[in-house]
C-alpha positions in Angstrom: 0.0 0.0 0.0 2.9 2.4 0.7 4.0 2.0 -3.0 0.5 3.2 -4.0 0.7 6.0 -1.5 4.0 7.3 -2.9 2.9 7.1 -6.5 -0.2 9.0 -5.6 1.8 11.6 -3.7 4.1 11.9 -6.8 1.1 12.7 -9.0 -0.3 15.2 -6.5 3.0 16.9 -6.2 3.4 17.2 -10.0 -0.1 18.7 -10.5 0.3 21.1 -7.6 3.7 22.3 -8.8 2.4 22.7 -12.3 -0.4 24.9 -11.0 2.0 26.9 -8.8 4.3 27.5 -11.8 1.4 28.3 -14.1 0.1 30.9 -11.6 3.5 32.5 -10.9 4.5 32.6 -14.5 1.4 34.4 -15.9 -0.1 36.1 -12.9 2.0 39.2 -13.5 0.4 39.5 -17.0 -3.0 38.4 -15.9 -3.3 41.0 -13.1 -1.8 43.9 -15.1 -4.1 46.9 -15.7 -3.1 47.2 -19.3 -5.6 47.0 -22.1 -2.9 46.4 -24.7 0.7 45.1 -24.8 2.9 46.6 -27.5 6.2 44.6 -28.2 8.7 44.3 -30.9 7.4 42.7 -34.1 8.7 39.2 -33.6 7.7 38.9 -29.9 4.5 37.2 -28.7 5.3 36.8 -24.9 7.6 37.9 -22.1 8.6 34.5 -20.8 10.9 33.3 -23.6 11.0 36.2 -26.1 13.2 39.2 -26.2 11.6 42.5 -27.2 13.4 45.8 -27.7 11.6 49.0 -28.7 12.8 52.5 -29.3 11.4 55.3 -27.1 10.2 56.8 -30.3 7.4 54.2 -30.2 6.2 55.6 -26.9 6.1 59.1 -28.4 4.1 57.9 -31.3 1.7 56.0 -29.1 1.0 59.1 -27.0 -0.2 61.0 -30.1 -2.6 58.4 -31.2 -6.3 58.8 -30.8 -8.0 56.7 -28.2 -5.0 56.1 -26.1 -5.3 57.4 -22.5 -2.0 56.4 -21.0 1.1 54.4 -21.8 3.8 53.0 -19.5 7.2 51.7 -20.5 8.5 48.3 -19.2 12.0 46.9 -19.3 12.8 43.2 -18.8 16.4 42.1 -18.1 17.9 38.7 -17.1 20.4 39.9 -14.5 22.5 38.7 -11.6 22.6 40.2 -8.2 25.6 39.6 -5.9 24.6 37.7 -2.8 26.9 36.2 -0.1 26.7 32.7 -1.7 27.5 34.1 -5.1 25.8 35.7 -8.2 22.1 34.7 -8.5 19.9 35.4 -11.5 16.6 37.3 -11.4 14.2 38.6 -14.0 14.7 42.3 -13.4 11.6 44.3 -14.3 11.7 48.1 -14.6 8.3 49.9 -14.4 7.0 53.5 -13.9 6.6 53.7 -10.2 4.5 56.9 -10.6 1.7 55.1 -12.4 2.3 51.6 -10.9 1.5 49.9 -14.2 3.7 46.9 -14.8 4.6 46.6 -11.1 4.2 43.5 -8.9 0.7 42.1 -8.7 0.7 41.6 -4.9 2.8 43.0 -2.1 2.9 40.6 0.9 5.4 42.6 2.9 6.8 46.1 2.8 5.8 48.8 0.3 5.8 49.7 -3.3 8.9 51.4 -4.8 9.0 55.1 -4.1 12.5 56.0 -5.4 15.6 55.1 -7.3 17.8 52.0 -6.4 15.0 50.3 -4.6 13.9 46.8 -5.4 11.0 44.4 -4.7 11.8 40.7 -4.6 9.7 37.6 -5.0 8.7 35.9 -1.7 10.3 32.6 -2.8 13.6 34.3 -3.8 13.7 36.2 -0.5 13.0 33.1 1.5 15.6 31.0 -0.3 18.3 33.6 0.2 17.2 34.8 3.6 16.6 38.4 2.5 14.1 40.7 4.3 12.7 44.1 3.8 15.3 46.7 4.8 18.2 44.6 3.5 20.6 45.8 0.8 21.8 43.6 -2.1 24.9 44.3 -4.2 24.3 45.0 -7.9 26.8 46.2 -10.5 29.2 47.7 -7.9 26.3 49.6 -6.2 23.4 48.4 -4.0 19.6 48.1 -4.1 17.4 48.6 -1.1 14.8 45.9 -0.6 11.6 47.8 0.1 9.0 45.1 -0.6 8.3 41.4 -1.1 5.9 40.3 -3.8 3.8 37.2 -4.5 2.6 35.6 -7.7 6.0 36.4 -9.3 7.7 33.0 -9.1 8.5 31.3 -12.5 10.0 28.2 -10.8 13.5 28.4 -12.5 13.7 32.2 -12.0 11.8 34.9 -10.2 10.7 38.5 -11.0 12.3 41.4 -9.2 11.0 45.0 -9.7 12.8 48.3 -9.9 11.6 51.7 -11.2 12.2 52.6 -14.8 14.8 55.3 -13.9 17.0 52.7 -12.2 16.4 50.4 -15.1 17.7 53.0 -17.6 20.8 53.5 -15.5 21.4 49.7 -15.5 20.8 49.6 -19.3 23.2 52.6 -19.7 20.7 54.3 -22.1 17.2 55.8 -22.0 16.6 55.1 -25.7 15.2 51.6 -25.4 12.5 49.7 -23.5 11.1 46.1 -23.7 7.5 46.9 -24.3 4.7 49.4 -23.6 1.5 48.9 -21.6 -1.4 50.9 -23.1 -4.7 52.0 -21.6 -7.5 52.9 -23.8 -9.9 55.9 -23.4 -13.5 55.1 -22.5 -15.7 54.8 -25.5 -13.0 53.5 -27.8 -12.9 49.9 -29.1 -9.8 48.1 -28.0 -9.5 46.0 -31.2 -9.9 49.1 -33.3 -7.1 51.0 -31.4 -4.9 47.9 -31.7 -5.5 47.7 -35.5 -4.6 51.5 -35.7 -1.3 50.9 -33.9 -0.5 48.0 -36.3 -1.3 50.0 -39.4 0.6 53.1 -38.3 3.7 51.5 -36.8 6.1 49.0 -38.4 7.8 46.1 -36.7 5.5 46.1 -33.6 3.2 43.4 -32.2 0.1 44.5 -30.4 -1.9 42.1 -28.2 -5.0 42.7 -26.0 -4.7 41.4 -22.5 -6.6 38.2 -23.0 -4.6 37.2 -26.0 -1.3 38.1 -24.3 -2.2 36.0 -21.3 -3.0 33.0 -23.6 0.4 33.5 -25.4 2.3 33.4 -22.1 0.3 30.4 -20.8 1.0 28.5 -24.1 4.7 29.3 -23.8 4.8 28.2 -20.2 3.1 25.0 -20.9 5.4 24.1 -23.8 8.4 24.6 -21.5 7.3 22.6 -18.5 4.1 20.8 -19.1 5.6 18.0 -21.2 8.2 17.3 -18.5 5.7 17.1 -15.7 3.3 15.1 -17.9 6.0 12.6 -18.7 6.9 12.1 -15.0 3.2 11.8 -14.1 2.8 9.1 -16.8 5.8 7.2 -15.5 4.3 7.4 -12.0 1.0 6.0 -13.3 2.8 3.1 -15.0 4.7 2.3 -11.8 1.5 2.5 -9.9 -0.1 0.0 -12.3 2.8 -2.4 -12.1 2.8 -2.2 -8.2 -0.9 -3.0 -8.0 -0.7 -5.8 -10.6 2.1 -7.4 -8.6 0.3 -7.1 -5.3 -2.9 -8.6 -6.7 -1.1 -11.3 -8.6 0.8 -12.4 -5.5 -2.5 -12.4 -3.6 -4.1 -14.6 -6.2 -1.1 -17.1 -6.1 -1.2 -17.2 -2.3 -4.9 -18.0 -2.3 -4.9 -20.2 -5.4 -6.5 -23.1 -3.6 -9.3 -20.9 -2.1 -10.2 -19.7 -5.6 -10.2 -23.3 -6.9 -12.6 -24.2 -4.1 -14.9 -21.3 -5.1 -14.9 -22.5 -8.7 -15.5 -26.1 -7.5 -18.6 -25.1 -5.5 -20.0 -23.2 -8.5 -19.3 -19.6 -7.6 -20.2 -17.3 -10.6 -17.2 -16.0 -12.6 -18.3 -12.4 -12.1 -18.3 -13.0 -8.3 -14.7 -14.2 -8.2 -13.4 -11.5 -10.6 -15.4 -8.9 -8.6 -13.3 -9.9 -5.5 -10.1 -8.9 -7.3 -11.6 -5.6 -8.5 -12.8 -4.8 -5.0 -9.3 -5.6 -3.6 -7.8 -3.3 -6.2 -10.2 -0.5 -5.3 -9.7 -0.9 -1.6 -5.9 -0.7 -1.9 -6.3 2.3 -4.1 -8.7 4.1 -1.7 -6.5 3.5 1.3 -3.4 4.6 -0.6 -5.2 7.8 -1.7 -6.4 8.6 1.8 -2.9 8.1 3.2 -1.4 10.2 0.4 -3.9 13.0 1.0 -3.0 13.0 4.7 0.7 13.3 3.9 0.4 15.7 1.0 0.0 19.1 2.6 2.6 18.6 5.4 5.1 17.3 2.9 4.4 20.1 0.4 4.9 22.7 3.2 8.2 21.0 4.1 9.3 21.0 0.5 8.5 24.7 0.2 10.6 25.4 3.3 13.6 23.4 1.9 13.2 24.8 -1.6 11.1 28.0 -1.5 11.2 28.4 -5.3 9.1 25.1 -5.6 5.7 26.6 -5.0 2.7 24.3 -5.1 -0.9 25.2 -5.5 -3.3 22.5 -4.2 -7.1 22.5 -4.9 -9.9 20.1 -4.2 -10.4 19.6 -7.9 -6.7 18.4 -8.2 -7.2 15.9 -5.4 -10.4 14.6 -7.0 -8.8 14.3 -10.4 -5.8 12.4 -9.1 -8.1 10.2 -7.0 -10.2 9.3 -10.0 -7.0 8.5 -12.1 -5.6 6.3 -9.3 -8.9 4.3 -9.0 -9.0 4.0 -12.8 -5.4 2.7 -12.8 -6.4 0.2 -10.1 -9.2 -1.1 -12.3 -6.8 -1.5 -15.2 -4.2 -3.2 -12.9 -6.7 -6.0 -12.0 -6.7 -7.3 -15.6 -3.6 -9.5 -15.2 -4.7 -11.0 -11.8 -8.1 -11.8 -13.3 -6.4 -13.7 -16.1 -4.5 -15.7 -13.5 -7.8 -16.7 -11.8 -9.2 -17.8 -15.2 -6.2 -20.3 -15.4 -7.2 -21.8 -12.0 -9.1 -25.1 -12.4 -11.6 -26.6 -9.9 -9.7 -29.9 -9.9 -6.8 -28.3 -8.3 -8.7 -28.7 -5.0 -8.0 -32.4 -5.1 -4.3 -32.2 -6.0 
């Protein structure tokens, strides 16, 4: 039964980690206040695409009809100098005056209010034992940690936020940004304004918020979903093998009892039903034990590795439970075939 429990735990962990990564990777985009995202022509997302736009694009956007406000954003894969060595972050520069493009949720501290301040992801801060009020070294200078954010963990790397002025100083130029967030005036159609931008500007991509979220979700899933799905399938196969072996051994140990049942005329569906019931009982007890262990072990895992953030829901637990019971039914096929090869005359041997 413990093998069933561990396989069920594995699947629960994979699903919860996937949900945690999915939320952390796209929550920044999902909770942004932008109506439109404007990027370089070849770019469709901010997770795995590089976008560089001239500030001239911003000037042109401001003059267009129907646009109420724009906000520049810069994205930079950078390293900060920590006591244990350089560590990578996804440095995000935004306009701290408007707040557009900033962290979706602050769980500790405050928003940025000046230059050379930084907001770190809660997982990053926990992993490296950084608190609000600390300073971290960066490019021969230092950044003051003023806040801790949530929903900004991309599993392999985390968002960190600075204001756009500090970002320009890091870039060494004020001429380029990564993208623009655009808000539309009331009464104007978002799609029409997007089409106007595309027609008047060359080499830019324009996405409404819903489409841009879908682009980033698709990119996230293509990067990690296949890996987690493969591991989950392997876990399901191992679970099926374990159950088949347990049930087959049980049949062999009680071979004479099954022969007696056949000799006294027990219906075939009754005997095969016993195997199926055994499989389901083993699966149910394994599921219950896995559920009891899941949350404590997930909390322990997040303490040991804060960047591994899980997100557990009742729907996930129900889905995994149904899958495990389904696998248990499939696993009963081989033991049932073994029973069919048992003959009533074996009672007299």
